[in-house]
C-alpha positions in Angstrom: 75.1 49.2 127.4 78.6 49.2 125.9 77.4 51.2 123.0 75.8 53.8 125.3 79.0 54.1 127.4 81.1 54.4 124.2 78.8 57.1 122.9 79.0 59.1 126.2 82.8 58.7 126.3 83.1 59.9 122.7 80.9 62.9 123.4 83.0 63.8 126.5 86.2 63.5 124.5 84.8 65.7 121.7 83.8 68.3 124.3 87.3 68.2 125.8 89.0 68.5 122.4 86.8 71.4 121.5 87.5 73.2 124.8 91.2 72.7 124.5 91.3 74.0 120.9 89.5 77.1 121.9 91.6 77.8 124.9 92.9 81.3 125.0 96.1 80.5 126.7 99.3 80.3 124.5 101.5 77.2 124.8 104.9 76.0 123.5 103.3 73.1 121.5 101.0 74.8 119.0 101.9 76.6 115.8 100.1 79.9 115.3 99.3 82.1 112.3 97.2 85.2 111.5 95.6 86.6 114.6 95.5 85.0 118.1 91.9 85.9 119.1 90.7 86.1 122.7 94.2 85.6 124.2 93.8 85.2 127.9 90.2 86.3 127.5 91.2 90.0 127.3 92.8 90.8 123.9 93.7 89.8 120.4 97.3 89.4 119.4 98.8 90.2 115.9 101.3 87.9 114.2 103.6 88.6 111.3 103.0 86.7 108.1 103.9 83.0 108.3 103.8 80.4 111.1 105.0 81.2 114.6 105.7 79.3 117.8 106.2 80.3 121.5 109.9 80.6 122.3 109.5 81.9 125.9 106.5 82.1 128.2 106.1 83.6 131.7 102.8 83.6 133.4 101.7 84.4 136.9 98.3 84.5 138.6 94.8 83.5 137.8 93.2 84.6 134.5 89.7 84.4 135.9 90.5 86.6 138.8 92.1 89.3 136.7 95.2 89.2 138.9 97.7 87.9 136.4 100.4 88.8 133.9 101.8 87.1 130.9 105.0 87.7 128.9 105.5 85.9 125.6 108.2 85.8 123.0 107.5 84.3 119.6 109.8 83.3 116.8 109.2 81.7 113.3 108.1 78.1 113.6 111.1 76.9 111.6 113.7 78.8 113.7 116.0 77.0 116.2 118.7 78.1 118.6 121.3 78.5 115.8 119.1 80.6 113.6 116.6 82.5 115.9 118.7 85.7 116.0 118.6 86.0 112.2 114.8 86.1 112.3 112.0 88.6 113.1 110.8 88.3 116.7 107.5 89.2 118.4 107.0 90.1 122.1 103.7 90.4 124.0 102.8 91.5 127.5 99.2 91.0 128.7 98.6 92.5 132.2 95.3 91.7 133.9 92.9 94.3 135.4 93.8 93.5 139.0 97.5 92.9 138.7 100.1 95.0 140.4 102.1 94.8 137.1 99.2 96.7 135.4 99.2 99.4 138.1 102.9 99.9 137.7 102.8 99.8 133.9 100.3 102.7 133.9 102.9 105.0 135.6 105.3 105.4 132.7 105.5 105.5 128.9 107.7 102.8 127.3 108.5 105.1 124.3 110.3 107.7 126.4 114.0 107.2 126.6 116.1 104.2 125.7 116.9 103.5 122.1 113.6 105.1 121.1 115.4 108.4 121.7 117.6 107.7 118.7 117.6 110.4 116.1 114.9 109.7 113.5 112.8 107.5 115.8 109.0 107.8 115.5 107.1 108.3 118.7 103.5 109.0 119.4 101.8 109.0 122.9 98.1 109.6 123.2 97.0 110.1 126.8 93.4 109.5 127.5 93.6 110.3 131.2 95.6 109.1 134.2 96.9 105.6 133.5 94.8 105.4 130.3 96.8 105.8 127.1 98.0 104.5 123.8 101.6 104.8 122.7 103.7 103.5 119.8 107.2 104.1 118.7 109.7 102.7 116.2 113.5 103.0 116.1 115.8 102.1 113.2 118.8 100.5 115.0 121.3 100.5 112.2 124.0 98.9 114.3 121.7 96.0 115.0 120.1 96.0 111.5 116.6 96.1 112.9 113.4 98.1 113.1 112.3 97.9 116.7 108.6 98.6 116.9 106.6 98.9 120.2 102.8 99.4 120.8 101.0 99.7 124.1 97.3 100.1 124.9 96.5 100.7 128.6 93.0 101.1 130.0 91.4 98.5 132.2 94.2 96.1 131.2 97.5 96.8 129.5 98.6 95.0 126.3 102.0 95.5 124.8 103.2 94.3 121.4 106.8 94.5 120.4 108.0 93.6 116.9 111.6 93.4 115.9 112.2 93.3 112.1 115.5 92.2 110.6 116.2 95.0 108.1 118.3 92.6 106.0 115.0 91.2 104.8 113.1 94.5 104.3 113.3 97.8 102.5 114.9 100.0 105.1 115.0 103.4 103.5 113.4 106.3 105.4 110.2 106.3 103.4 109.7 102.5 104.0 110.5 103.0 107.7 107.8 105.6 108.0 105.2 103.6 106.0 105.9 100.4 108.0 105.5 102.3 111.3 102.1 103.8 110.2 100.8 100.6 108.9 101.9 98.6 111.9 100.3 101.1 114.2 97.0 101.1 112.3 96.8 97.3 112.1 98.1 96.4 115.5 95.5 98.8 117.0 92.7 97.2 115.0 93.7 93.7 116.0 94.2 94.4 119.7 90.9 96.1 120.0 88.6 94.2 117.6 90.5 91.4 115.9 90.2 93.1 112.5 93.4 94.0 110.7 96.4 92.1 109.3 100.2 92.4 109.2 100.3 90.7 105.8 101.2 94.1 104.2 104.8 93.5 105.4 105.1 91.0 102.5 105.1 94.1 100.2 108.3 95.4 101.9 110.3 92.2 102.0 113.3 91.9 99.8 114.3 88.4 100.8 
């Protein structure tokens, strides 16, 4: 009898561990790398090369209902408060199909105005109909020594990916800026929509 109980308990524990490991919700405990697949059951999220951790997480609503939004900031796994500003940073927004945040987000383009209006910025907005669009933009903020890249795909849900690259660590001439923008857009789009794609190409542009 004890053996049977132990077997059942072990099976339940294994089921729980498997469920937890496949959970699509991000947390501040795990370390992530590659592509985060099935995030919040609506999208895939790209990561820059290396290991990453959640630095800030804001979530509201029920994932199952579709009435939710999630905002996430990620930093390299080895960064701390003293060094985080010297590192690349990734931002995500995942807005559920029934969220008021999604309805509001569909009313404007994030690539219009702000620092993306800087001379030399790359901006592309592809409207597929009212509230249905893809946009991406990249600004070279020389005073902040950064490439600030932004991608949004809005249809049933809205997914935003923001990437801030510290140009002290990358080739930052105009040719490299344009190539990085094109390759980021191509691969972020693939990852968000299908899970295929990789941001490992950035290793080819690193100088540190």
